[in-house]
N, C-alpha and C positions, 0 to 999 in steps of 0.2 A: 263691860256688860257683855253677856253672851249674845250670840246671833241665832235667829229663828227663821227657818224656811217655812213659808206659809202657802196655802192654796185657798182661794176665796172666790166667791161669785158676786158680780155686781148686780145692779137692779135689772139688767137685761139677761141675766143668767149666764153671762160669759165667765169662763174660768180665768182667774188671775193668779199668777205665781210670782213670788218674790222673796227677798230676804231682808229682815229688819234687825236692828240691834235694840234690845229691850231688856228689862229686868227679869221678866218671866212670861209665861204663856198668856196669863190673864191681861198683862199690860199690852201684849201684842193684839189680843182680841179686842180690847177697848180701842186701840189705835185704828184697827181695821173698821170697827163699827163707826168711828168718827168720820172715816173716809167714805162711808156709805156702802161698804161691801160686807158680805157675811162670810166669816171664816169657815172653811171646811176642814182643813188640816193644818196643824202647827207643830213643827218638830224642831228640836235643837240641832244646830249645824255649826260648822266651823266658821271662822272669821272670813269675811269676803270684802272686796271693794266693789261697791255697787251691787248688782245681782248675779255676778259671776265670780266664782272662787278663783283667786290668783295664787299661784305658787310663789316661792321665794325669788325665783329668777324673774318672773313677771313683775313682782313688786319692785325689783331693782331698776328695771327698764321702764317702769310705768311713768308716763309723762305727767308733769306737774300741771296744775290748773293755769290756763293761759288767759291773757287779758280779754281775748275774743270770747271765751266761755262766759266770763262775767258780764260782758256787754250784751251777749245774746240772752243771758239769764235776766238781765234788767229789762230788756225789751219784752220778753215773754211774760214776766211778772206784771208789767204794765198792762199788757193786753188782757191777761187773766183777771186781774183785779178790776179793771174797767168793765169787763163783761159780767162782773158779779160773782165770779167763781170764788169760793172760800179759799183762804190762803193755804190751808192744810191740803185740800184736794189739789190745788194748783201745784204745790211743791211735789206732791206724789206723782203727778203727771210729768213734771219736769225731771224728776229722778228717773222715771222709767225711760224717758226719751233722751237722756243725757248721753252723749257720745263718749265723753271723757270719764273714765272710771274714777279718777281722783276727784273730779267735780261731783260725780254721782254720790260719792261717800260724804262730801261736804253737804250736799242737799239733804241727805239722809240725817245727818247730825242736826241740821236746821229743823227738820220736822220733829225729831225727838226732843229738841230743846223747846220748841213751841208746845209740844204735847205735855211737857212737864211744867208749863206755865210761864216760861220765859218770853220776853218780847223778842221780836225779830232782830232788832238792832243788837240786843244783848247776845243772841245766838250767833250773829255774824261776827261779833267782837271776839269770839272764840277762835276765829280763823284769820289772824292778822296778815298772813301771807297771801290770802285770797281777796279779802275785803279790806281796803285801806281805811285809815282813820277818817278821811274825807267821806268815803262811801258810807261808813257806819253812821257818821254824824248826820248825813243827809237823810238816811233811813229813819233815824231817831226823830228828826224834825217832821218827817212825813207821818210818823205815828202820833206825834203830839198834835199836829194840825188836821189829821184825817185826810191828807192829800197824798197818800202813799203811791197811788197810781201815777200822779203827775211827777212825783220825785223820781220814780223809776224811769220814766220817760226822759227826764232831764239828765239823769245819770247815764242812761244809754247813749244819749247824744254827746255827753261830755266824754265818755270813754271812747266813742268813735272818733271824736276830735283828737284825743290823745294818741290813739293808735295811728291815725292818719299822719299826724305830725311826726311821730317817730319813724314811720315808714318813709316819709319824704326825706328826712335827714339821712337815714341809712342808704336810701337809693342814691342820693347825691354824693355820699362819701364812698360808695362802692368802687367807682372808676379810679379815683386817685389812690385809694388803698391798694387796689389790684396792681396799678403801675408801680407803686413803691415796693410791693412785695416782689414783683418780677425783677426790679432793679437789684434788690438785695440778693436774690437767688443768682442773678447773672454775675454779680461781683464775686460771690462765693465760688461759682463754677469756674470762672475765668482764673481766679487766683489758685485754685487747687488743681485744675486739669490743663488749662490752656497755656498759662505763662510758664509752668515747669517744662513743657515741651519745647518752648522757644529758648529756655535757659540752656538746654543742652546744645542748641545751635550756636548761641552767643558764646558759650564757653570755648567752642572750637575756633573762634576768631583770634584769641590770644591778644586782644587789644582792649584799651580802656573804653568802657561803655559810657554813653551819655548819662547825665544825672537822672533824667526821667526813667531811663531803662533800669538803672541801679535801684531806684526807688521802687519800681514795680517788682523787680526780682526779690528785693528785700521783703516787701510786703507779702509776696507769694510764699517765700520761704517761711515767714512767720506763721502764715495760715496753715501750711502743710505740717510744720513741726509742732504747733500748739493748738491744732483744731479741736482736740478733745477738751483741753483746758478752756478754750474760748466757748465751746458748746456748753460745758458745765457752768461757766460763769454767766452765760446768757440765761440759762434755765434758773440759776440761783437768783440772778437779778430780777427775773420776771416774778418769781415767787415772793421775793422780798418786797417788790413794788406792790404786788397784790395784797400782801399782808399789811403794808403801810396804808393802802387805800381802805382796808377794812376797819382801820381805827377812825375815830371821830376827827382827830386833828389832821390825819392824812387825807380823808375825804374832803375836809374843808379846804386844805391847801390845794388839792387837785382841782376842785370845782372853781376855786378862785383863779388858778393859773389858766384853765381852759378858756375862760372868758377873755384872756389877753392874747390868745393865739391869733396870728394874722388870718384874716378871712373867716376861719371857722369860729372864732370867738364871737364875732358879731352875730352869726347865725344862731349859735347856742343861746346867747343872751336874749335875742328877740323871740326865739321859740319858748324859752322859759318864761318870759314876761307875758307871752300870749296865753300860756297855761295858767299863770297867776290871775290874769284879768278874767279869763273864762270861769275859773273856779270861784273867784270872788263874786262875779255876777250871779252864778248859780246859787251860791250860798245866800246872797242878799235877796234874790227873788223868792227863795224858799222860806224866808223869814228868820234866818239865823242872825243873832246879834252880831254887830261888827267885830267886837273883840273875839268872840268865839269863831267867827268866820275867818279872821286872820290867823287864828291858831290852827285850824284844820287846813286852811289853804297852804300854810307853810310846809305841810307834809306832802303836797302834791306837786310842787315846783321842780322836784327832782334835781335840785342843786342846793347844797347846804349853804353856800355863800349867799345866794339870793334868799334862801329861807331865813338866814340870820337877819337880813334886812327886813323881811316881812315881820319877823318877830319884833324887830326894833319898832316898826310901825305900830304893832299891837301894843307895845309898852307905852308908846307915845299917846295913843288913843285912850288907854287906861288912865293916863295922867291928865286927860282932858284936852289934849291937842287935837287939832283937826287932821283929817286924813291928808289934806293937801300939804300941811306943814311936815307931817311925818314922812310923806312920800318924797318931798323935796330934800329932806335930810339924808335919804338913802343914796342920792346921786346916781341912780340907775335908770330913772325915767326921763324921757325926752321932754323938752318944753311943751310940745303939743299935747302930750299925754297929761302933763301936770295941769295944763289949761282945761282939758276935758274933765279932770277930776274936780277942779275948782267949780266948773259949771254944774257938775253933778251934785256937789254938796249944796250949792245955792238953790238948785231947783228941786232937790229931793229925788232925782232920777239917776242916782249913782250906779244902780245895777244896769240900767240901759246903756249908759255911757261906758261902763266897764266892758259890756258886750261889744261896743263899738271899738274900744281900745284893743280887745282881743282880736277882732276882725282885722283891724289895721295892722297889728303886729303879724298876724297870720299872713296877710297879703305881702308884707315886707319879707317874711321868711320865704314865701313861695317865689318871690322875685329873686332873692339872694340865691336860692337853690337852683333856679333856672340859669343864672349867670355864673354859678360856681365853676362849672367846667371851663368856661371862657377865662375865668380868673386864674385857674390852676394850671391850665395847659401851658402858658408861657414858662412857668416855674419848672414844670416837668420837662419841657423841651430843652431848656437851658441846662438842667441837671443831666439829662441824657447826652446833650452835646458835649458838656465838660468831661463826662466819663469816657465817651468815645474818643475825644481829643487826647486825653491822657494815655489811653490804650494805644492809639495810633502812633503818637509820638514815641512812646516807650518801646514799642515793638518794631516799628518801621525805620526809626532813625538809624540804628546800627546797620540794618540791611542797606539803607540808602548810602551811609558812609562807606560801607564795604564796596558797593558798586562804584562809587565815585573814585575810590582808591584804585580799583581795577581798571577803570577807564584811563586814569592818569598814567598808569604803567603802559 
């Protein structure tokens, strides 16, 4: 559809300018009247993102919609709907104030979809990269129950929990990843620049070198002679691994393997189960049927292996099994969690106990992250010590032997 630049005045007589995408000028005028403003001028213009025209270079470097944008959008919509502001007028205000041009264009599309008679959840489904299946399902429930303001509040809190969990994991992994990268760089530099310099000195000895020294010299020569091949192979292996992870089987294999990693696997598992419990509690509180809740929750756990177990729970519930029995069959929940699920089913307070499970896992993840550095430091220290020991023995043993021979003379 074409874009139209408009000038209009609101009820206070203030001049408002903007750009909308619509079928024709009459449709733009109707849209402006619905927003409570009177159009003054409507002209055909070029395609834009938001209210500012972007050239091809700006479109390439334009940032994608971030999770924080969606979280703030949910909180703002909750406030606007609770204050009695019409949804169309609220979206218009959010579009004008949006910082992200990509998200501004998404809000504009939501307004146009609503103006054409679509529901808000249907309009959001047009943007799967911005609004997840879980988000859209919750909005659909809010439309059906008339509690859209409460749904947006819960979604905002849920997205904040998700973002906080991811940031904690990233912060905890930053230090060990940095140390590992520095170690790899140090090994490359030593093999390409340091050891070859010592090789010239050792060649002047005209003597048989120790085994450790010969090993270092051979490894260094291999690096120097085949570094282009090694670099190309590393890049090719990286792209091949990413391509493998892009497949369904590859992602399933990797998500299963990462749960078995020492130290890290335990943290990932607990963080994933915390998201599952929180998402299930939110769905249950919002009135979503259990089978549908398990379907949409499976898309939020961010681990295809755990998602397959959640889908297994859904299939069991569809066959008439209890949640406790299906959860026990997955073999991923602790006995304490299974006991809480059993109590929740008996008392009818499963949503509250799922919230408790989420909080419990969140607390365990926080403790694991706090002790992560203490658990990893011994491994890093031992690795660094072994590397320094190999280098010291390989480089200084010939010099020490040469000095001993000179003293004997």
